Kinemage of the C-alpha trace (Angstrom):
@kinemage 1
@onewidth
@group {chain A} dominant
@subgroup {mainchain}
@vectorlist {calphas} color= white
{ca met a 1} P 120.031 31.394 159.511
{ca gly a 2} L 123.119 31.800 161.232
{ca arg a 3} L 124.339 28.581 159.855
{ca val a 4} L 123.438 29.575 156.346
{ca gln a 5} L 125.292 32.871 156.584
{ca glu a 6} L 128.365 30.919 157.819
{ca phe a 7} L 128.304 27.695 155.867
{ca ser a 8} L 126.220 28.921 152.810
{ca met a 9} L 124.174 25.663 153.643
{ca ile a 10} L 121.516 24.569 156.059
{ca asn a 11} L 122.403 22.199 158.825
{ca cys a 12} L 121.373 21.317 162.199
{ca ala a 13} L 123.494 20.672 165.385
{ca val a 14} L 120.857 18.051 166.625
{ca asn a 15} L 120.174 16.001 163.185
{ca pro a 16} L 123.394 15.334 161.037
{ca gln a 17} L 121.134 14.296 157.973
{ca ala a 18} L 119.323 17.917 157.808
{ca ala a 19} L 119.632 19.012 154.197
{ca arg a 20} L 121.686 15.795 153.542
{ca glu a 21} L 119.111 13.322 153.380
{ca arg a 22} L 120.280 11.827 150.391
{ca val a 23} L 124.091 11.452 150.807
{ca thr a 24} L 123.530 10.364 154.374
{ca ala a 25} L 120.595 7.934 153.934
{ca tyr a 26} L 120.784 4.856 155.903
{ca glu a 27} L 122.003 2.016 153.576
{ca pro a 28} L 120.835 -1.487 153.915
{ca ile a 29} L 122.988 -3.686 156.137
{ca leu a 30} L 124.420 -6.901 154.913
{ca lys a 31} L 124.856 -8.510 158.323
{ca ser a 32} L 123.652 -7.392 161.670
{ca arg a 33} L 126.280 -6.550 164.152
{ca arg a 34} L 126.353 -6.440 168.028
{ca val a 35} L 127.886 -3.250 168.977
{ca met a 36} L 128.670 -1.889 172.773
{ca val a 37} L 128.139 1.739 172.867
{ca val a 38} L 130.025 3.338 175.884
{ca gly a 39} L 128.643 6.402 177.027
{ca gly a 40} L 124.680 7.724 177.280
{ca gly a 41} L 125.203 11.241 176.288
{ca ala a 42} L 123.867 12.780 173.019
{ca ala a 43} L 126.590 11.042 170.898
{ca gly a 44} L 126.036 7.573 172.296
{ca cys a 45} L 122.524 7.798 172.201
{ca glu a 46} L 122.512 8.935 168.599
{ca ala a 47} L 124.968 5.991 167.885
{ca ala a 48} L 122.860 3.520 169.522
{ca arg a 49} L 119.494 4.953 167.613
{ca val a 50} L 120.823 4.895 164.189
{ca leu a 51} L 122.504 1.358 164.808
{ca ala a 52} L 119.136 0.152 165.961
{ca val a 53} L 117.315 1.779 163.085
{ca arg a 54} L 119.568 0.290 160.607
{ca gly a 55} L 119.135 -3.292 161.904
{ca his a 56} L 122.055 -3.575 164.117
{ca lys a 57} L 121.953 -4.784 167.889
{ca pro a 58} L 123.566 -2.226 169.896
{ca glu a 59} L 123.818 -2.159 173.842
{ca leu a 60} L 124.508 1.182 175.573
{ca phe a 61} L 126.382 1.427 178.948
{ca glu a 62} L 126.066 4.586 181.156
{ca lys a 63} L 128.036 5.141 184.249
{ca gly a 64} L 125.423 7.455 185.629
{ca asp a 65} L 121.687 7.046 186.307
{ca arg a 66} L 120.250 8.633 183.261
{ca leu a 67} L 120.600 9.390 179.701
{ca gly a 68} L 121.553 12.864 178.461
{ca gly a 69} L 125.269 13.334 179.399
{ca asn a 70} L 125.884 17.164 179.277
{ca leu a 71} L 122.316 17.732 177.963
{ca ile a 72} L 121.299 17.474 181.674
{ca pro a 73} L 123.384 20.432 183.051
{ca gly a 74} L 122.991 22.259 179.750
{ca gly a 75} L 119.193 22.083 180.045
{ca ala a 76} L 119.136 23.474 183.694
{ca pro a 77} L 118.399 27.173 182.779
{ca asp a 78} L 114.601 27.505 181.697
{ca phe a 79} L 115.880 29.253 178.197
{ca lys a 80} L 117.560 25.944 177.490
{ca glu a 81} L 114.846 23.486 178.500
{ca asp a 82} L 114.872 21.945 174.878
{ca asp a 83} L 118.135 20.257 175.998
{ca leu a 84} L 116.222 18.289 178.651
{ca ala a 85} L 113.456 17.472 175.859
{ca leu a 86} L 116.171 16.040 173.528
{ca ala a 87} L 117.491 13.932 176.339
{ca his a 88} L 113.662 12.483 176.870
{ca trp a 89} L 113.429 12.124 173.206
{ca tyr a 90} L 116.299 9.775 173.247
{ca glu a 91} L 115.098 7.661 176.197
{ca val a 92} L 112.055 7.184 174.377
{ca gln a 93} L 113.427 6.218 170.941
{ca leu a 94} L 115.750 3.919 172.625
{ca gln a 95} L 112.878 2.300 174.625
{ca asn a 96} L 110.901 2.018 171.321
{ca leu a 97} L 113.775 0.511 169.507
{ca lys a 98} L 114.314 -2.120 172.444
{ca val a 99} L 117.819 -1.006 172.891
{ca pro a 100} L 119.448 -2.385 176.169
{ca val a 101} L 120.772 0.389 178.469
{ca his a 102} L 122.774 -0.386 181.413
{ca phe a 103} L 122.975 2.315 183.927
{ca his a 104} L 125.616 2.566 186.912
{ca thr a 105} L 128.016 0.658 184.853
{ca cys a 106} L 131.681 1.506 184.445
{ca val a 107} L 133.063 -0.165 181.222
{ca asp a 108} L 136.528 -1.823 181.674
{ca arg a 109} L 138.747 -4.067 179.296
{ca asp a 110} L 137.572 -7.317 180.765
{ca met a 111} L 133.838 -6.335 180.077
{ca val a 112} L 134.566 -5.452 176.412
{ca leu a 113} L 136.515 -8.655 175.713
{ca ala a 114} L 133.894 -10.848 177.603
{ca gly a 115} L 131.003 -9.401 175.695
{ca asn a 116} L 132.310 -10.713 172.419
{ca tyr a 117} L 131.131 -7.611 170.434
{ca asp a 118} L 131.619 -7.010 166.830
{ca ala a 119} L 132.594 -3.336 167.512
{ca val a 120} L 132.744 -0.845 170.383
{ca ile a 121} L 132.010 2.879 170.093
{ca ile a 122} L 133.605 4.953 172.949
{ca ala a 123} L 131.399 7.952 173.449
{ca ala a 124} L 132.448 8.756 176.811
{ca gly a 125} L 132.210 12.587 176.640
{ca ser a 126} L 134.538 15.325 177.611
{ca arg a 127} L 135.782 16.598 181.091
{ca pro a 128} L 135.773 20.151 182.249
{ca lys a 129} L 139.240 21.757 182.109
{ca val a 130} L 139.950 22.215 185.877
{ca phe a 131} L 143.041 24.074 187.229
{ca ser a 132} L 144.243 25.084 190.939
{ca leu a 133} L 143.788 28.637 191.765
{ca gly a 134} L 144.404 28.441 195.445
{ca asp a 135} L 141.266 28.110 197.710
{ca asp a 136} L 139.933 25.223 195.292
{ca glu a 137} L 137.162 24.426 197.732
{ca arg a 138} L 135.210 27.040 196.404
{ca val a 139} L 136.065 26.532 192.683
{ca tyr a 140} L 133.718 24.299 190.792
{ca pro a 141} L 132.899 23.038 187.070
{ca ala a 142} L 129.806 24.699 185.599
{ca ala a 143} L 128.095 21.487 185.558
{ca gln a 144} L 128.152 20.926 189.128
{ca val a 145} L 126.744 24.527 189.758
{ca leu a 146} L 123.944 23.892 187.220
{ca thr a 147} L 122.695 20.326 188.457
{ca gly a 148} L 122.672 21.896 191.933
{ca glu a 149} L 125.281 19.812 193.246
{ca lys a 150} L 127.415 22.800 194.369
{ca asp a 151} L 126.165 26.291 195.493
{ca cys a 152} L 128.317 29.178 194.338
{ca gly a 153} L 126.991 31.734 196.639
{ca asp a 154} L 125.390 35.073 196.113
{ca thr a 155} L 128.775 36.681 194.378
{ca thr a 156} L 130.303 34.626 191.623
{ca val a 157} L 133.060 34.702 189.193
{ca val a 158} L 132.697 32.780 186.076
{ca val a 159} L 136.145 31.958 184.446
{ca gly a 160} L 135.730 31.750 180.747
{ca gly a 161} L 133.183 33.578 178.499
{ca gly a 162} L 132.461 30.980 175.964
{ca leu a 163} L 128.724 29.675 175.504
{ca val a 164} L 128.765 27.604 178.477
{ca gly a 165} L 130.159 30.482 180.772
{ca cys a 166} L 127.687 33.054 179.278
{ca glu a 167} L 124.721 30.874 179.828
{ca thr a 168} L 125.909 29.970 183.236
{ca ala a 169} L 126.263 33.543 184.070
{ca leu a 170} L 122.992 34.605 182.862
{ca trp a 171} L 121.100 31.656 184.448
{ca leu a 172} L 122.876 32.833 187.924
{ca ala a 173} L 122.044 36.390 187.422
{ca glu a 174} L 118.490 35.601 186.722
{ca gln a 175} L 118.403 34.234 190.244
{ca gly a 176} L 119.550 37.590 191.490
{ca lys a 177} L 123.165 36.751 191.997
{ca asn a 178} L 126.187 39.247 191.484
{ca val a 179} L 127.911 37.674 188.327
{ca thr a 180} L 131.214 38.575 186.713
{ca ile a 181} L 132.739 36.978 183.703
{ca val a 182} L 136.525 37.056 183.114
{ca glu a 183} L 137.505 36.175 179.594
{ca val a 184} L 141.221 35.973 178.398
{ca leu a 185} L 140.274 37.093 174.754
{ca asp a 186} L 139.151 40.539 173.901
{ca arg a 187} L 135.519 39.584 173.552
{ca leu a 188} L 132.984 36.978 174.866
{ca met a 189} L 131.951 34.061 172.742
{ca ala a 190} L 134.903 34.705 170.424
{ca val a 191} L 135.743 30.934 169.699
{ca asn a 192} L 134.146 27.461 169.249
{ca gly a 193} L 131.880 29.086 166.687
{ca pro a 194} L 129.876 29.599 164.787
{ca leu a 195} L 127.513 29.826 167.259
{ca cys a 196} L 123.590 30.143 166.460
{ca his a 197} L 123.161 33.841 165.760
{ca ala a 198} L 119.994 34.176 167.768
{ca asn a 199} L 121.558 32.592 170.830
{ca lys a 200} L 124.703 34.603 170.564
{ca asp a 201} L 122.748 37.830 169.934
{ca met a 202} L 120.294 37.219 172.801
{ca leu a 203} L 123.196 36.481 175.288
{ca glu a 204} L 124.999 39.639 174.237
{ca arg a 205} L 121.893 41.646 175.117
{ca leu a 206} L 120.697 39.838 178.199
{ca leu a 207} L 123.793 39.484 180.144
{ca pro a 208} L 124.276 43.242 180.731
{ca tyr a 209} L 120.299 43.483 181.171
{ca his a 210} L 120.730 41.393 183.996
{ca gly a 211} L 123.495 43.231 185.432
{ca val a 212} L 126.364 40.620 184.482
{ca lys a 213} L 129.771 42.382 184.279
{ca ala a 214} L 132.287 41.075 181.811
{ca ile a 215} L 135.921 41.602 181.954
{ca thr a 216} L 137.716 40.807 178.703
{ca ser a 217} L 141.530 40.535 177.896
{ca ala a 218} L 142.265 39.450 181.510
{ca arg a 219} L 143.427 36.295 182.991
{ca val a 220} L 142.531 34.738 186.503
{ca thr a 221} L 145.802 33.753 188.220
{ca gly a 222} L 144.601 32.790 191.616
{ca tyr a 223} L 141.638 32.921 194.300
{ca arg a 224} L 142.551 33.277 197.841
{ca gly a 225} L 140.464 34.331 200.883
{ca gly a 226} L 137.504 35.342 198.378
{ca ile a 227} L 139.839 37.631 196.291
{ca leu a 228} L 140.679 37.066 192.705
């Protein structure tokens, strides 16, 4: 409903064909193509799936050991378990479509040229913005905390009050940690919208309910000796 309110039409973050089934229908192909897909996140998996459904021959390469990309850390909180379900769905779909998937593989120029592919799709994803605050040994990207790679301790400051920051803060607070969000804008979740209204409304209420403190219109300039 939030998307209808913002865009005056139905759409879906997961299914790009939703409410556009006619104009985005898969047209018959004239020739089957061999396509290298680099990256096993949601974008790469969807590209490989659609190519295979249409009759092309995709081959997917992922540097990690599983499909899903940012769906994996994104699905760590129990209230985001559907992200993990989507990653598993892609695994099953690509298996059923017999799409070759190569794990632990970093693609380079020589590999692309040697494969003699008709096309290459780069879906390598994004990298978190990381900047030095001083004592960087205790500064972690959200994904490393969500996957359990890093332990942020019992008292944590989350720099950035967007969707990722708010969801991470709520997840940490549910574990009994003392969490503060610092956001440079005058309110949380102010950009990268429109967000799903149900999710945003939930977060706006659950963050204070679980004791998460929010400091807006503020910028973190340094972190030394445990002090921001």
